[in-house]
C-alpha positions in Angstrom: 21.7 11.4 19.5 22.2 11.9 15.8 19.1 14.0 15.3 19.9 16.1 18.3 23.4 16.8 17.1 22.0 17.7 13.7 19.5 20.2 15.1 22.3 21.7 17.3 24.4 22.2 14.3 21.6 23.8 12.4 20.9 26.0 15.4 24.4 27.3 15.5 24.4 27.9 11.8 21.2 29.9 12.1 22.6 31.9 15.0 25.7 32.8 13.0 23.6 33.8 10.0 21.4 36.0 12.1 24.4 37.7 13.8 25.8 38.4 10.4 22.5 40.0 9.2 22.3 42.2 12.3 25.8 43.4 11.7 25.0 44.4 8.2 21.9 46.2 9.3 23.9 48.1 11.9 26.5 49.1 9.4 24.4 50.0 6.4 20.8 50.2 7.5 20.9 52.6 10.4 19.7 55.8 8.6 16.7 53.9 7.1 15.8 52.5 10.5 15.9 55.9 12.0 13.7 57.3 9.2 11.2 54.6 9.8 11.0 55.2 13.6 10.0 58.9 13.2 6.6 58.3 11.5 5.8 55.6 14.1 5.9 58.2 16.9 3.2 60.3 15.2 1.4 57.4 13.5 -1.9 55.9 14.2 -0.9 54.7 17.7 0.0 58.2 18.8 -3.3 59.6 17.6 -5.3 56.8 19.2 -6.3 55.2 15.9 -6.1 51.4 15.6 -3.7 49.8 13.2 -5.2 47.9 10.2 -5.3 44.1 10.6 -2.9 42.3 8.3 -4.4 39.7 5.9 -3.3 36.1 6.6 -3.0 33.6 3.8 -3.8 30.1 4.9 -2.6 27.3 2.6 -4.7 24.1 2.6 -5.7 21.2 0.5 -3.5 19.7 -2.1 -0.9 22.6 -2.0 -0.6 22.1 1.8 0.0 18.4 1.4 2.8 19.0 -1.1 4.3 21.7 1.2 4.2 19.3 4.1 5.9 16.5 2.1 8.7 18.8 0.9 9.3 20.1 4.4 9.5 16.5 5.8 12.1 15.5 3.1 14.1 18.7 3.7 14.3 18.3 7.5 14.9 14.5 7.5 18.5 13.2 8.2 17.9 10.3 5.8 16.4 9.7 2.4 12.6 9.9 2.9 9.6 10.3 0.7 6.3 11.5 2.1 2.7 11.2 0.8 -0.1 13.0 2.7 -3.8 12.2 2.8 -4.8 14.9 0.4 -2.9 13.2 -2.4 -4.7 9.9 -1.7 -8.0 11.7 -2.4 -6.7 12.7 -5.8 -5.8 9.2 -7.0 -8.2 6.2 -7.5 -5.9 3.9 -5.5 -7.5 0.7 -4.1 -5.0 0.3 -1.3 -1.8 1.5 0.3 0.5 -0.4 -2.0 -0.9 1.3 -5.1 -0.4 4.7 -3.4 3.3 4.0 -2.4 4.3 2.7 -5.9 3.9 6.3 -7.2 7.1 7.2 -5.4 10.4 7.2 -7.4 12.4 4.0 -6.8 9.4 1.9 -5.6 8.1 -1.0 -7.6 5.0 -3.0 -6.8 3.9 -6.6 -7.2 0.4 -7.3 -8.2 -1.8 -10.2 -7.0 -5.1 -10.9 -8.8 -5.2 -7.5 -10.4 -4.4 -5.2 -7.4 -1.3 -4.0 -5.6 0.1 -6.3 -3.0 3.8 -6.0 -2.1 6.4 -3.3 -2.7 10.1 -3.4 -3.5 12.4 -0.5 -2.5 15.3 0.1 -4.9 15.2 -3.4 -6.3 15.6 -5.3 -3.1 13.2 -8.2 -2.2 9.9 -7.4 -0.5 11.1 -9.6 2.4 13.6 -6.9 3.3 11.0 -4.1 3.6 9.8 -3.3 7.1 6.2 -2.1 7.6 5.2 0.0 10.6 1.8 1.5 11.7 2.3 4.5 14.0 5.8 3.2 14.8 4.5 -0.3 15.5 5.9 -3.3 13.6 3.3 -5.0 11.4 3.4 -8.2 9.4 0.5 -9.3 7.1 0.8 -12.8 5.6 0.1 -12.6 1.9 -0.2 -16.3 1.1 -0.6 -19.1 3.7 0.6 -21.7 1.2 4.0 -20.1 1.0 4.5 -17.7 4.0 7.4 -15.4 4.2 8.5 -12.1 5.8 7.1 -9.9 3.0 4.0 -7.9 4.2 1.0 -7.8 2.0 -0.3 -4.2 1.9 -3.5 -4.9 -0.1 -5.5 -5.4 3.1 -5.0 -1.7 4.1 -7.2 1.0 2.4 -5.4 4.1 1.2 -7.9 6.4 2.9 -7.2 5.0 6.3 -4.0 6.9 6.9 -3.1 10.6 7.2 0.5 10.2 6.0 2.9 7.6 4.6 6.7 7.8 4.9 9.0 5.6 2.8 12.5 5.5 4.3 15.0 4.5 1.6 18.2 4.7 3.7 17.6 3.3 7.2 19.8 4.3 10.1 21.5 2.0 12.6 19.1 3.4 15.2 16.1 2.2 13.3 14.5 -1.1 14.3 15.8 -4.2 12.6 14.1 -5.8 9.6 14.3 -2.8 7.2 17.5 -3.5 5.2 15.6 -2.7 2.0 13.7 0.2 3.5 10.9 1.1 5.9 7.3 1.9 5.2 5.7 4.0 7.9 1.9 4.2 7.9 0.7 7.1 10.1 -2.9 7.7 11.1 -4.3 11.1 12.2 -4.2 12.4 15.8 -7.3 14.1 17.3 -5.4 16.7 19.2 -3.6 17.8 16.0 -7.0 18.3 14.4 -8.0 20.3 17.4 -11.8 20.4 16.7 -14.8 18.4 15.7 -14.3 16.9 12.3 -16.3 14.2 10.4 -16.0 12.7 6.9 -18.2 10.2 5.1 -17.6 8.6 1.7 -19.9 6.4 -0.2 -18.7 5.0 -3.6 -19.6 2.3 -6.0 -17.2 0.5 -8.4 -18.7 -1.2 -11.5 -16.9 -4.2 -12.9 -17.9 -4.7 -16.5 -16.5 -8.2 -16.6 -18.4 -9.5 -13.5 -21.4 -7.3 -14.1 -21.5 -6.2 -10.4 -21.4 -2.9 -8.6 -19.0 -3.1 -5.6 -19.6 -0.8 -2.6 -16.9 1.2 -0.9 -17.7 2.9 2.4 -15.4 4.9 4.6 -15.8 7.4 7.4 -13.9 9.3 10.1 -15.1 11.2 13.1 -12.8 13.1 15.5 -13.5 15.4 18.5 -11.7 17.0 21.5 -13.0 17.3 25.0 -12.0 18.9 28.4 -10.9 22.2 26.8 -8.7 20.4 24.3 -7.0 18.1 26.7 -8.7 14.9 25.5 -9.1 13.8 21.9 -10.8 10.8 20.4 -10.8 9.6 16.7 -12.6 6.7 15.0 -12.0 5.7 11.4 -13.5 2.8 9.5 -13.8 1.5 6.0 -15.4 -1.4 4.2 -14.8 -2.5 0.6 -16.4 -5.5 -1.1 -14.9 -6.4 -4.5 -16.2 -9.0 -7.0 -13.6 -10.7 -9.1 -13.8 -12.8 -12.3 -11.0 -14.3 -14.3 -11.2 -16.4 -17.5 -8.1 -17.8 -19.0 -6.8 -20.4 -21.4 -3.3 -21.7 -20.7 -0.7 -23.7 -22.7 0.9 -25.5 -19.9 3.9 -27.2 -21.6 4.5 -24.7 -24.4 4.6 -25.7 -28.1 6.6 -28.8 -29.0 7.5 -30.5 -32.2 5.6 -33.8 -33.0 8.2 -36.7 -33.0 8.3 -39.4 -35.5 6.7 -42.0 -33.2 3.5 -39.9 -33.2 3.2 -39.8 -36.9 3.9 -43.4 -37.9 0.6 -43.7 -39.7 1.0 -42.9 -43.4 -1.8 -40.4 -43.4 -0.2 -38.6 -40.4 3.3 -38.4 -41.8 2.8 -34.7 -42.9 2.5 -33.8 -39.2 6.1 -34.7 -38.4 8.1 -31.9 -36.9 5.0 -29.6 -36.7 4.5 -27.8 -33.4 1.5 -28.5 -31.2 0.3 -28.1 -27.6 0.7 -31.2 -25.5 -1.2 -29.9 -22.4 -3.6 -26.9 -22.2 -6.5 -26.0 -20.0 -9.4 -23.5 -19.7 -10.1 -22.0 -16.3 -13.0 -19.9 -15.0 -12.5 -18.2 -11.6 -15.0 -16.0 -9.7 -14.9 -14.7 -6.2 -15.5 -12.0 -3.7 -13.1 -10.0 -1.6 -14.6 -8.1 1.4 -12.3 -6.0 3.5 -12.8 -4.1 6.8 -10.5 -1.6 8.5 -11.0 0.1 11.9 -8.7 2.5 13.6 -9.2 4.1 17.0 -7.0 6.8 18.6 -7.1 8.4 22.0 -4.9 11.3 23.2 -4.9 12.8 26.6 -2.6 15.8 27.4 -3.6 17.5 30.6 -0.3 19.6 30.7 2.7 20.3 28.5 4.7 17.8 30.5 2.5 14.7 30.1 0.8 13.0 27.2 -0.9 9.6 26.9 -1.3 8.2 23.4 -3.3 5.0 22.7 -3.9 3.6 19.2 -5.6 0.3 18.1 -5.9 -0.9 14.5 -7.9 -3.9 13.2 -7.8 -5.1 9.5 -9.8 -8.1 8.3 -10.0 -9.6 4.8 -11.9 -12.6 3.4 -11.2 -14.2 0.0 -13.7 -16.5 -1.5 -12.9 -18.1 -4.9 -14.5 -20.8 -6.9 -12.4 -22.2 -9.7 -13.6 -24.5 -12.5 -10.9 -26.0 -14.7 -10.9 -28.3 -17.8 -7.6 -29.7 -19.0 -6.6 -31.8 -21.9 -3.3 -33.7 -22.0 -2.5 -35.0 -25.5 -0.1 -37.5 -23.9 3.2 -36.9 -25.6 4.5 -39.9 -27.6 1.0 -41.2 -28.2 0.0 -41.8 -31.8 -2.0 -39.3 -33.7 -5.4 -40.5 -35.0 -6.2 -37.4 -37.1 -5.0 -33.8 -37.5 -4.4 -30.8 -39.7 -1.7 -28.2 -39.8 -1.1 -24.7 -41.1 1.7 -24.6 -43.6 2.5 -20.9 -43.1 3.0 -21.1 -39.3 4.1 -24.8 -39.3 1.6 -25.3 -36.4 -0.9 -28.1 -35.9 -4.4 -26.6 -36.1 -6.4 -29.7 -34.9 -5.3 -33.0 -33.5 -6.8 -36.2 -32.0 -4.5 -38.3 -29.9 -5.1 -41.9 -28.8 -5.5 -42.5 -25.1 -4.8 -39.0 -23.9 -6.0 -37.6 -20.6 -9.0 -35.5 -19.8 -9.3 -33.7 -16.4 -12.1 -31.8 -14.8 -11.5 -30.0 -11.5 -13.6 -27.8 -9.2 -11.8 -25.9 -6.5 -13.0 -23.8 -3.6 -10.3 -21.5 -2.1 -11.1 -19.5 1.0 -8.6 -17.4 3.0 -9.2 -15.1 6.0 -6.4 -12.6 6.9 -6.3 -10.6 10.1 -4.0 -7.9 11.4 -4.2 -6.5 14.9 -2.2 -3.8 16.5 -2.2 -1.9 19.8 0.0 0.9 21.1 0.0 2.5 24.6 2.6 5.3 25.0 2.7 7.6 28.0 5.3 10.4 27.9 6.6 12.7 30.7 8.9 15.7 30.3 10.8 16.8 33.4 13.2 19.7 32.7 15.6 18.4 30.0 14.6 14.8 30.5 12.0 12.9 28.6 10.6 9.6 29.8 8.6 7.4 27.3 7.1 4.0 28.2 5.9 2.5 24.9 4.1 -0.8 24.7 3.4 -2.3 21.3 1.4 -5.4 20.4 0.9 -6.7 16.8 -0.3 -9.9 15.3 -0.9 -11.1 11.8 -2.6 -14.4 10.9 -4.1 -16.2 7.9 -6.4 -19.2 7.9 -6.8 -21.0 4.6 -9.3 -23.7 3.4 -8.8 -25.5 0.1 -11.4 -27.9 -1.4 -10.7 -29.8 -4.6 -12.9 -32.2 -6.6 -11.0 -33.8 -9.5 -12.0 -36.3 -12.1 -9.5 -37.8 -14.7 -10.2 -40.1 -17.7 -7.8 -41.7 -20.2 -9.4 -41.5 -23.6 -8.9 -40.2 -27.1 -8.5 -36.5 -26.7 -7.7 -33.5 -28.9 -8.4 -30.0 -29.8 -9.6 -28.0 -32.8 
């Protein structure tokens, strides 16, 4: 009702403006109009000559995408930002989240080096609603601590024709978008109107892991039955190799108490800062992703249209983590050690009966997102009947294997 009223008001305003222009032409432009009509009677049409064909300028590519985005923002009755597919082709974005974070007012959370969840105007990711072609979508980011925030890293940025970010949801919008709404929109074959195909083969080299990761994507669309039936199939595959090496100081730097420096030769270490628990971790894994989108449109007449869309996204994470930890056992006596007088920090230390830990962990997670939309629409006079059926499901299965060995012995670092 709100959008209809807005269009009606704009229509009345346009009619009033047009009436005013016609009145001005009638008052001040009549002689010029009459002068222009005289040559037309003896022009090329009167002599049987054909009029020259006017040149038509067609705007396409990146300029067209910008024009479409500006037009969508101008005509919307709420605060909306729009990104089109041509812009995705210009940026080396790994997924949808990294494309959206380029919009003003959007911040992004990273997970393992890539974009994962987004925040609109500082509100929590749990308050952001994600839709694919108007269908609610929820992708679980971490099975260990599930919440309502959708992980967008599973979706490739080249899978969608347009993305809308609504920053001011209306009361008529579906619930769940207090912070905002992210609308992922795929292409429609009847809008393309002809046969179209695209194939992309890329390779991404990771200098740290020493691997070349493949990225494949393709789209094919065609129309049949004199443009009444359209079918579109889009698919992408991305396999990324990851590696992460890190050394962590778990408990921060603490001052050595008197009890740990009771030995006369260790007295100079009193009050010096040292690490009580640190570890070294080596993590390597693979991350294959697959996205498939299928769309069917059937429009035998101007009064009926059938729209069917199905989307499948699958992600597998395989990680192997090796960890070595040393706990210098706070309040245990020092056996030996040295310190740096300039920084007042212990350089090396050996502690009696500390703790040494070795751990190997295998972490596997499989994430799936399924969606189906069936939407027939009829138009009878001024009435429009739409029967929309949506189905969506998000699931994640996790497997965590740990092998740990601990020993109490004299430990230290140098």
